[in-house]
KOLZATOR-259066 format. One record per atom (N, C-alpha, C): residue number from 1; residue in three letters; atom name; x, y, z. Coordinates in steps of 0.1 Angstrom, whole numbers, plus 5000, padded with zeros to 4 digits. Atoms other than C-alpha are relative to their C-alpha. Layout:
% KOLZATOR-259066
{seq = NUM	type = ALA	atom = CA	px = X	py = Y	pz = Z} $
...
This chain:
% KOLZATOR-259066
{seq = 1	type = UNK	atom = N	px = 4998	py = 5014	pz = 5001} $
{seq = 1	type = UNK	atom = CA	px = 4554	py = 5280	pz = 4989} $
{seq = 1	type = UNK	atom = C	px = 5011	py = 4996	pz = 4990} $
{seq = 2	type = UNK	atom = N	px = 4988	py = 5004	pz = 5008} $
{seq = 2	type = UNK	atom = CA	px = 4586	py = 5264	pz = 4976} $
{seq = 2	type = UNK	atom = C	px = 4996	py = 4990	pz = 4989} $
{seq = 3	type = UNK	atom = N	px = 5003	py = 5010	pz = 5010} $
{seq = 3	type = UNK	atom = CA	px = 4586	py = 5246	pz = 4943} $
{seq = 3	type = UNK	atom = C	px = 5008	py = 4987	pz = 5002} $
{seq = 4	type = UNK	atom = N	px = 4993	py = 5013	pz = 4999} $
{seq = 4	type = UNK	atom = CA	px = 4595	py = 5209	pz = 4944} $
{seq = 4	type = UNK	atom = C	px = 5011	py = 4999	pz = 4988} $
{seq = 5	type = UNK	atom = N	px = 4990	py = 5003	pz = 5010} $
{seq = 5	type = UNK	atom = CA	px = 4627	py = 5200	pz = 4926} $
{seq = 5	type = UNK	atom = C	px = 4997	py = 4987	pz = 4993} $
{seq = 6	type = UNK	atom = N	px = 5004	py = 5012	pz = 5008} $
{seq = 6	type = UNK	atom = CA	px = 4619	py = 5175	pz = 4898} $
{seq = 6	type = UNK	atom = C	px = 5012	py = 4995	pz = 4993} $
{seq = 7	type = UNK	atom = N	px = 4990	py = 5006	pz = 5007} $
{seq = 7	type = UNK	atom = CA	px = 4644	py = 5151	pz = 4884} $
{seq = 7	type = UNK	atom = C	px = 5013	py = 5000	pz = 5007} $
{seq = 8	type = UNK	atom = N	px = 4988	py = 5000	pz = 4993} $
{seq = 8	type = UNK	atom = CA	px = 4671	py = 5156	pz = 4910} $
{seq = 8	type = UNK	atom = C	px = 4998	py = 4994	pz = 5013} $
{seq = 9	type = UNK	atom = N	px = 5001	py = 5005	pz = 4987} $
{seq = 9	type = UNK	atom = CA	px = 4677	py = 5136	pz = 4940} $
{seq = 9	type = UNK	atom = C	px = 5013	py = 5004	pz = 5007} $
{seq = 10	type = UNK	atom = N	px = 4988	py = 4996	pz = 4993} $
{seq = 10	type = UNK	atom = CA	px = 4700	py = 5148	pz = 4967} $
{seq = 10	type = UNK	atom = C	px = 5006	py = 4988	pz = 5008} $
{seq = 11	type = UNK	atom = N	px = 4993	py = 5011	pz = 4993} $
{seq = 11	type = UNK	atom = CA	px = 4725	py = 5123	pz = 4980} $
{seq = 11	type = UNK	atom = C	px = 5004	py = 5005	pz = 5014} $
{seq = 12	type = UNK	atom = N	px = 4994	py = 4997	pz = 4987} $
{seq = 12	type = UNK	atom = CA	px = 4733	py = 5123	pz = 5017} $
{seq = 12	type = UNK	atom = C	px = 5014	py = 4996	pz = 5000} $
{seq = 13	type = UNK	atom = N	px = 4986	py = 5003	pz = 4999} $
{seq = 13	type = UNK	atom = CA	px = 4768	py = 5122	pz = 5029} $
{seq = 13	type = UNK	atom = C	px = 5003	py = 4985	pz = 5001} $
{seq = 14	type = UNK	atom = N	px = 4998	py = 5015	pz = 4998} $
{seq = 14	type = UNK	atom = CA	px = 4765	py = 5085	pz = 5039} $
{seq = 14	type = UNK	atom = C	px = 4999	py = 4993	pz = 4986} $
{seq = 15	type = UNK	atom = N	px = 5001	py = 5007	pz = 5013} $
{seq = 15	type = UNK	atom = CA	px = 4754	py = 5074	pz = 5004} $
{seq = 15	type = UNK	atom = C	px = 5011	py = 5003	pz = 4991} $
{seq = 16	type = UNK	atom = N	px = 4989	py = 4997	pz = 5009} $
{seq = 16	type = UNK	atom = CA	px = 4782	py = 5093	pz = 4987} $
{seq = 16	type = UNK	atom = C	px = 5012	py = 4992	pz = 5005} $
{seq = 17	type = UNK	atom = N	px = 4988	py = 5007	pz = 4995} $
{seq = 17	type = UNK	atom = CA	px = 4808	py = 5077	pz = 5010} $
{seq = 17	type = UNK	atom = C	px = 4999	py = 4985	pz = 4998} $
{seq = 18	type = UNK	atom = N	px = 5001	py = 5014	pz = 5003} $
{seq = 18	type = UNK	atom = CA	px = 4794	py = 5042	pz = 5006} $
{seq = 18	type = UNK	atom = C	px = 5002	py = 4996	pz = 4986} $
{seq = 19	type = UNK	atom = N	px = 4998	py = 5003	pz = 5014} $
{seq = 19	type = UNK	atom = CA	px = 4795	py = 5045	pz = 4969} $
{seq = 19	type = UNK	atom = C	px = 5015	py = 5001	pz = 4996} $
{seq = 20	type = UNK	atom = N	px = 4986	py = 4999	pz = 5002} $
{seq = 20	type = UNK	atom = CA	px = 4831	py = 5056	pz = 4970} $
{seq = 20	type = UNK	atom = C	px = 5008	py = 4988	pz = 5005} $
{seq = 21	type = UNK	atom = N	px = 4993	py = 5012	pz = 4994} $
{seq = 21	type = UNK	atom = CA	px = 4841	py = 5026	pz = 4991} $
{seq = 21	type = UNK	atom = C	px = 4998	py = 4988	pz = 4992} $
{seq = 22	type = UNK	atom = N	px = 5003	py = 5012	pz = 5008} $
{seq = 22	type = UNK	atom = CA	px = 4826	py = 5001	pz = 4967} $
{seq = 22	type = UNK	atom = C	px = 5010	py = 4999	pz = 4989} $
{seq = 23	type = UNK	atom = N	px = 4990	py = 5001	pz = 5011} $
{seq = 23	type = UNK	atom = CA	px = 4853	py = 5009	pz = 4941} $
{seq = 23	type = UNK	atom = C	px = 5011	py = 4991	pz = 5004} $
{seq = 24	type = UNK	atom = N	px = 4988	py = 5008	pz = 4995} $
{seq = 24	type = UNK	atom = CA	px = 4882	py = 4994	pz = 4961} $
{seq = 24	type = UNK	atom = C	px = 4997	py = 4997	pz = 5014} $
{seq = 25	type = UNK	atom = N	px = 5002	py = 5004	pz = 4987} $
{seq = 25	type = UNK	atom = CA	px = 4874	py = 4974	pz = 4991} $
{seq = 25	type = UNK	atom = C	px = 5012	py = 5002	pz = 5009} $
{seq = 26	type = UNK	atom = N	px = 4989	py = 4999	pz = 4990} $
{seq = 26	type = UNK	atom = CA	px = 4896	py = 4982	pz = 5021} $
{seq = 26	type = UNK	atom = C	px = 5008	py = 5013	pz = 4997} $
{seq = 27	type = UNK	atom = N	px = 4992	py = 4988	pz = 5003} $
{seq = 27	type = UNK	atom = CA	px = 4909	py = 5015	pz = 5005} $
{seq = 27	type = UNK	atom = C	px = 4995	py = 5011	pz = 5007} $
{seq = 28	type = UNK	atom = N	px = 5004	py = 4987	pz = 4994} $
{seq = 28	type = UNK	atom = CA	px = 4909	py = 5048	pz = 5022} $
{seq = 28	type = UNK	atom = C	px = 5008	py = 5012	pz = 4994} $
{seq = 29	type = UNK	atom = N	px = 4994	py = 4988	pz = 5006} $
{seq = 29	type = UNK	atom = CA	px = 4917	py = 5083	pz = 5011} $
{seq = 29	type = UNK	atom = C	px = 5009	py = 5006	pz = 5010} $
{seq = 30	type = UNK	atom = N	px = 4990	py = 4994	pz = 4991} $
{seq = 30	type = UNK	atom = CA	px = 4949	py = 5098	pz = 5026} $
{seq = 30	type = UNK	atom = C	px = 5006	py = 5013	pz = 4993} $
{seq = 31	type = UNK	atom = N	px = 4993	py = 4989	pz = 5005} $
{seq = 31	type = UNK	atom = CA	px = 4964	py = 5132	pz = 5021} $
{seq = 31	type = UNK	atom = C	px = 5014	py = 5001	pz = 5008} $
{seq = 32	type = UNK	atom = N	px = 4986	py = 5000	pz = 4993} $
{seq = 32	type = UNK	atom = CA	px = 5002	py = 5132	pz = 5028} $
{seq = 32	type = UNK	atom = C	px = 5009	py = 5010	pz = 4993} $
{seq = 33	type = UNK	atom = N	px = 4990	py = 4991	pz = 5005} $
{seq = 33	type = UNK	atom = CA	px = 5030	py = 5156	pz = 5023} $
{seq = 33	type = UNK	atom = C	px = 5013	py = 4992	pz = 4997} $
{seq = 34	type = UNK	atom = N	px = 4988	py = 5008	pz = 5003} $
{seq = 34	type = UNK	atom = CA	px = 5060	py = 5140	pz = 5005} $
{seq = 34	type = UNK	atom = C	px = 5008	py = 5006	pz = 4989} $
{seq = 35	type = UNK	atom = N	px = 4990	py = 4995	pz = 5009} $
{seq = 35	type = UNK	atom = CA	px = 5090	py = 5147	pz = 4983} $
{seq = 35	type = UNK	atom = C	px = 4995	py = 4995	pz = 4986} $
{seq = 36	type = UNK	atom = N	px = 5005	py = 5004	pz = 5014} $
{seq = 36	type = UNK	atom = CA	px = 5077	py = 5148	pz = 4947} $
{seq = 36	type = UNK	atom = C	px = 5010	py = 4993	pz = 4992} $
{seq = 37	type = UNK	atom = N	px = 4989	py = 5007	pz = 5008} $
{seq = 37	type = UNK	atom = CA	px = 5111	py = 5138	pz = 4933} $
{seq = 37	type = UNK	atom = C	px = 5000	py = 4985	pz = 5004} $
{seq = 38	type = UNK	atom = N	px = 5000	py = 5014	pz = 4997} $
{seq = 38	type = UNK	atom = CA	px = 5110	py = 5106	pz = 4953} $
{seq = 38	type = UNK	atom = C	px = 4988	py = 4992	pz = 4995} $
{seq = 39	type = UNK	atom = N	px = 5012	py = 5006	pz = 5005} $
{seq = 39	type = UNK	atom = CA	px = 5075	py = 5099	pz = 4943} $
{seq = 39	type = UNK	atom = C	px = 5001	py = 4997	pz = 4984} $
{seq = 40	type = UNK	atom = N	px = 4998	py = 5002	pz = 5014} $
{seq = 40	type = UNK	atom = CA	px = 5084	py = 5104	pz = 4906} $
{seq = 40	type = UNK	atom = C	px = 5010	py = 4989	pz = 4997} $
{seq = 41	type = UNK	atom = N	px = 4990	py = 5011	pz = 5002} $
{seq = 41	type = UNK	atom = CA	px = 5115	py = 5082	pz = 4909} $
{seq = 41	type = UNK	atom = C	px = 4993	py = 4986	pz = 5003} $
{seq = 42	type = UNK	atom = N	px = 5006	py = 5013	pz = 4997} $
{seq = 42	type = UNK	atom = CA	px = 5094	py = 5054	pz = 4926} $
{seq = 42	type = UNK	atom = C	px = 4990	py = 4996	pz = 4989} $
{seq = 43	type = UNK	atom = N	px = 5009	py = 5003	pz = 5011} $
{seq = 43	type = UNK	atom = CA	px = 5068	py = 5056	pz = 4899} $
{seq = 43	type = UNK	atom = C	px = 5007	py = 4995	pz = 4988} $
{seq = 44	type = UNK	atom = N	px = 4992	py = 5004	pz = 5011} $
{seq = 44	type = UNK	atom = CA	px = 5094	py = 5053	pz = 4872} $
{seq = 44	type = UNK	atom = C	px = 5006	py = 4986	pz = 5003} $
{seq = 45	type = UNK	atom = N	px = 4994	py = 5012	pz = 4996} $
{seq = 45	type = UNK	atom = CA	px = 5113	py = 5025	pz = 4890} $
{seq = 45	type = UNK	atom = C	px = 4990	py = 4988	pz = 5000} $
{seq = 46	type = UNK	atom = N	px = 5009	py = 5011	pz = 4999} $
{seq = 46	type = UNK	atom = CA	px = 5082	py = 5005	pz = 4896} $
{seq = 46	type = UNK	atom = C	px = 4992	py = 4998	pz = 4987} $
{seq = 47	type = UNK	atom = N	px = 5006	py = 5002	pz = 5012} $
{seq = 47	type = UNK	atom = CA	px = 5069	py = 5010	pz = 4861} $
{seq = 47	type = UNK	atom = C	px = 4985	py = 5002	pz = 5000} $
{seq = 48	type = UNK	atom = N	px = 5015	py = 4998	pz = 4999} $
{seq = 48	type = UNK	atom = CA	px = 5034	py = 5023	pz = 4870} $
{seq = 48	type = UNK	atom = C	px = 4997	py = 5014	pz = 4995} $
{seq = 49	type = UNK	atom = N	px = 5004	py = 4987	pz = 5006} $
{seq = 49	type = UNK	atom = CA	px = 5015	py = 5052	pz = 4856} $
{seq = 49	type = UNK	atom = C	px = 4995	py = 5011	pz = 5009} $
{seq = 50	type = UNK	atom = N	px = 5005	py = 4989	pz = 4991} $
{seq = 50	type = UNK	atom = CA	px = 5000	py = 5069	pz = 4886} $
{seq = 50	type = UNK	atom = C	px = 5008	py = 5000	pz = 5013} $
{seq = 51	type = UNK	atom = N	px = 4993	py = 4999	pz = 4986} $
{seq = 51	type = UNK	atom = CA	px = 5013	py = 5081	pz = 4920} $
{seq = 51	type = UNK	atom = C	px = 4993	py = 4990	pz = 5010} $
{seq = 52	type = UNK	atom = N	px = 5007	py = 5008	pz = 4990} $
{seq = 52	type = UNK	atom = CA	px = 4986	py = 5061	pz = 4938} $
{seq = 52	type = UNK	atom = C	px = 5005	py = 4985	pz = 4997} $
{seq = 53	type = UNK	atom = N	px = 4994	py = 5014	pz = 5002} $
{seq = 53	type = UNK	atom = CA	px = 4999	py = 5028	pz = 4921} $
{seq = 53	type = UNK	atom = C	px = 5014	py = 4999	pz = 5005} $
{seq = 54	type = UNK	atom = N	px = 4986	py = 5001	pz = 4995} $
{seq = 54	type = UNK	atom = CA	px = 5035	py = 5037	pz = 4930} $
{seq = 54	type = UNK	atom = C	px = 5000	py = 4998	pz = 5015} $
{seq = 55	type = UNK	atom = N	px = 5000	py = 5001	pz = 4985} $
{seq = 55	type = UNK	atom = CA	px = 5026	py = 5042	pz = 4967} $
{seq = 55	type = UNK	atom = C	px = 4995	py = 4986	pz = 5004} $
{seq = 56	type = UNK	atom = N	px = 5006	py = 5012	pz = 4997} $
{seq = 56	type = UNK	atom = CA	px = 5004	py = 5011	pz = 4967} $
{seq = 56	type = UNK	atom = C	px = 5010	py = 4988	pz = 4998} $
{seq = 57	type = UNK	atom = N	px = 4990	py = 5010	pz = 5003} $
{seq = 57	type = UNK	atom = CA	px = 5031	py = 4989	pz = 4951} $
{seq = 57	type = UNK	atom = C	px = 5012	py = 5001	pz = 5010} $
{seq = 58	type = UNK	atom = N	px = 4990	py = 4999	pz = 4990} $
{seq = 58	type = UNK	atom = CA	px = 5058	py = 5003	pz = 4974} $
{seq = 58	type = UNK	atom = C	px = 4997	py = 4995	pz = 5014} $
{seq = 59	type = UNK	atom = N	px = 5004	py = 5005	pz = 4987} $
{seq = 59	type = UNK	atom = CA	px = 5038	py = 4995	pz = 5005} $
{seq = 59	type = UNK	atom = C	px = 4999	py = 4985	pz = 4999} $
{seq = 60	type = UNK	atom = N	px = 5001	py = 5014	pz = 5001} $
{seq = 60	type = UNK	atom = CA	px = 5032	py = 4960	pz = 4991} $
{seq = 60	type = UNK	atom = C	px = 5014	py = 4994	pz = 5001} $
{seq = 61	type = UNK	atom = N	px = 4986	py = 5005	pz = 4999} $
{seq = 61	type = UNK	atom = CA	px = 5070	py = 4956	pz = 4988} $
{seq = 61	type = UNK	atom = C	px = 5005	py = 5000	pz = 5014} $
{seq = 62	type = UNK	atom = N	px = 4995	py = 5000	pz = 4986} $
{seq = 62	type = UNK	atom = CA	px = 5076	py = 4967	pz = 5023} $
{seq = 62	type = UNK	atom = C	px = 4994	py = 4989	pz = 5008} $
{seq = 63	type = UNK	atom = N	px = 5006	py = 5011	pz = 4993} $
{seq = 63	type = UNK	atom = CA	px = 5050	py = 4943	pz = 5036} $
{seq = 63	type = UNK	atom = C	px = 5006	py = 4987	pz = 4997} $
{seq = 64	type = UNK	atom = N	px = 4994	py = 5013	pz = 5005} $
{seq = 64	type = UNK	atom = CA	px = 5064	py = 4915	pz = 5015} $
{seq = 64	type = UNK	atom = C	px = 5014	py = 4998	pz = 5006} $
{seq = 65	type = UNK	atom = N	px = 4987	py = 5001	pz = 4994} $
{seq = 65	type = UNK	atom = CA	px = 5099	py = 4922	pz = 5028} $
{seq = 65	type = UNK	atom = C	px = 4999	py = 4996	pz = 5014} $
{seq = 66	type = UNK	atom = N	px = 5002	py = 5004	pz = 4986} $
{seq = 66	type = UNK	atom = CA	px = 5087	py = 4919	pz = 5063} $
{seq = 66	type = UNK	atom = C	px = 4997	py = 4985	pz = 5001} $
{seq = 67	type = UNK	atom = N	px = 5004	py = 5014	pz = 5000} $
{seq = 67	type = UNK	atom = CA	px = 5071	py = 4885	pz = 5055} $
{seq = 67	type = UNK	atom = C	px = 5012	py = 4992	pz = 4997} $
{seq = 68	type = UNK	atom = N	px = 4988	py = 5008	pz = 5003} $
{seq = 68	type = UNK	atom = CA	px = 5104	py = 4873	pz = 5039} $
{seq = 68	type = UNK	atom = C	px = 5009	py = 4999	pz = 5012} $
{seq = 69	type = UNK	atom = N	px = 4991	py = 5000	pz = 4988} $
{seq = 69	type = UNK	atom = CA	px = 5124	py = 4883	pz = 5070} $
{seq = 69	type = UNK	atom = C	px = 4995	py = 4991	pz = 5011} $
{seq = 70	type = UNK	atom = N	px = 5006	py = 5008	pz = 4990} $
{seq = 70	type = UNK	atom = CA	px = 5100	py = 4866	pz = 5093} $
{seq = 70	type = UNK	atom = C	px = 5001	py = 4985	pz = 4996} $
{seq = 71	type = UNK	atom = N	px = 4998	py = 5014	pz = 5004} $
{seq = 71	type = UNK	atom = CA	px = 5101	py = 4834	pz = 5072} $
{seq = 71	type = UNK	atom = C	px = 5014	py = 4995	pz = 5000} $
{seq = 72	type = UNK	atom = N	px = 4986	py = 5004	pz = 4999} $
{seq = 72	type = UNK	atom = CA	px = 5138	py = 4833	pz = 5069} $
{seq = 72	type = UNK	atom = C	px = 5005	py = 4998	pz = 5015} $
{seq = 73	type = UNK	atom = N	px = 4997	py = 5001	pz = 4985} $
{seq = 73	type = UNK	atom = CA	px = 5141	py = 4839	pz = 5107} $
{seq = 73	type = UNK	atom = C	px = 4995	py = 4987	pz = 5005} $
{seq = 74	type = UNK	atom = N	px = 5005	py = 5012	pz = 4995} $
{seq = 74	type = UNK	atom = CA	px = 5118	py = 4810	pz = 5113} $
{seq = 74	type = UNK	atom = C	px = 5007	py = 4988	pz = 4995} $
{seq = 75	type = UNK	atom = N	px = 4993	py = 5012	pz = 5005} $
{seq = 75	type = UNK	atom = CA	px = 5137	py = 4787	pz = 5090} $
{seq = 75	type = UNK	atom = C	px = 5014	py = 4999	pz = 5007} $
{seq = 76	type = UNK	atom = N	px = 4988	py = 5001	pz = 4993} $
{seq = 76	type = UNK	atom = CA	px = 5170	py = 4796	pz = 5107} $
{seq = 76	type = UNK	atom = C	px = 4998	py = 4994	pz = 5013} $
{seq = 77	type = UNK	atom = N	px = 5002	py = 5006	pz = 4986} $
{seq = 77	type = UNK	atom = CA	px = 5155	py = 4788	pz = 5141} $
{seq = 77	type = UNK	atom = C	px = 4998	py = 4985	pz = 4999} $
{seq = 78	type = UNK	atom = N	px = 5002	py = 5014	pz = 5002} $
{seq = 78	type = UNK	atom = CA	px = 5145	py = 4755	pz = 5127} $
{seq = 78	type = UNK	atom = C	px = 5012	py = 4992	pz = 4995} $
{seq = 79	type = UNK	atom = N	px = 4987	py = 5006	pz = 5004} $
{seq = 79	type = UNK	atom = CA	px = 5181	py = 4749	pz = 5115} $
{seq = 79	type = UNK	atom = C	px = 5001	py = 4997	pz = 4985} $
{seq = 80	type = UNK	atom = N	px = 5000	py = 5003	pz = 5014} $
{seq = 80	type = UNK	atom = CA	px = 5172	py = 4750	pz = 5078} $
{seq = 80	type = UNK	atom = C	px = 5008	py = 5009	pz = 4991} $
{seq = 81	type = UNK	atom = N	px = 4992	py = 4991	pz = 5007} $
{seq = 81	type = UNK	atom = CA	px = 5194	py = 4779	pz = 5067} $
{seq = 81	type = UNK	atom = C	px = 5014	py = 5002	pz = 5006} $
{seq = 82	type = UNK	atom = N	px = 4986	py = 4997	pz = 4995} $
{seq = 82	type = UNK	atom = CA	px = 5232	py = 4782	pz = 5070} $
{seq = 82	type = UNK	atom = C	px = 5003	py = 5014	pz = 4997} $
{seq = 83	type = UNK	atom = N	px = 4996	py = 4986	pz = 5001} $
{seq = 83	type = UNK	atom = CA	px = 5245	py = 4816	pz = 5076} $
{seq = 83	type = UNK	atom = C	px = 5013	py = 5001	pz = 4993} $
{seq = 84	type = UNK	atom = N	px = 4988	py = 5000	pz = 5008} $
{seq = 84	type = UNK	atom = CA	px = 5269	py = 4822	pz = 5048} $
{seq = 84	type = UNK	atom = C	px = 5009	py = 5013	pz = 5003} $
{seq = 85	type = UNK	atom = N	px = 4993	py = 4987	pz = 4997} $
{seq = 85	type = UNK	atom = CA	px = 5279	py = 4857	pz = 5061} $
{seq = 85	type = UNK	atom = C	px = 5007	py = 5000	pz = 5014} $
{seq = 86	type = UNK	atom = N	px = 4994	py = 5001	pz = 4987} $
{seq = 86	type = UNK	atom = CA	px = 5289	py = 4845	pz = 5095} $
{seq = 86	type = UNK	atom = C	px = 5016	py = 4998	pz = 4999} $
{seq = 87	type = UNK	atom = N	px = 4985	py = 5001	pz = 5001} $
{seq = 87	type = UNK	atom = CA	px = 5327	py = 4849	pz = 5101} $
{seq = 87	type = UNK	atom = C	px = 5004	py = 4987	pz = 5005} $
{seq = 88	type = UNK	atom = N	px = 4994	py = 5013	pz = 4996} $
{seq = 88	type = UNK	atom = CA	px = 5346	py = 4817	pz = 5104} $
{seq = 88	type = UNK	atom = C	px = 5006	py = 5001	pz = 5015} $
{seq = 89	type = UNK	atom = N	px = 4995	py = 5000	pz = 4986} $
{seq = 89	type = UNK	atom = CA	px = 5354	py = 4809	pz = 5141} $
{seq = 89	type = UNK	atom = C	px = 5014	py = 4994	pz = 5000} $
{seq = 90	type = UNK	atom = N	px = 4987	py = 5005	pz = 4998} $
{seq = 90	type = UNK	atom = CA	px = 5390	py = 4804	pz = 5150} $
{seq = 90	type = UNK	atom = C	px = 5001	py = 4989	pz = 5011} $
{seq = 91	type = UNK	atom = N	px = 4999	py = 5011	pz = 4990} $
{seq = 91	type = UNK	atom = CA	px = 5399	py = 4772	pz = 5169} $
{seq = 91	type = UNK	atom = C	px = 5009	py = 5003	pz = 5011} $
């Protein structure tokens, strides 16, 4: 007859995963291969301490850039922005 284990509870895989998800809502774990030099340069340029923060902030900047481009495009369509880089047309 096996002895019961006292004082320890075994976690199931589901409970371990749900606990990990509660730390950062919407976050997932990814394993990627990347150039360490680029990651170090990005971390320094962005002024963050961890590689995770560097990647997260860089992705935020990419998403924000897209939002800016979409907003400027919409403003141009509405006639609200003059294109300063357009070449002058000859008469």
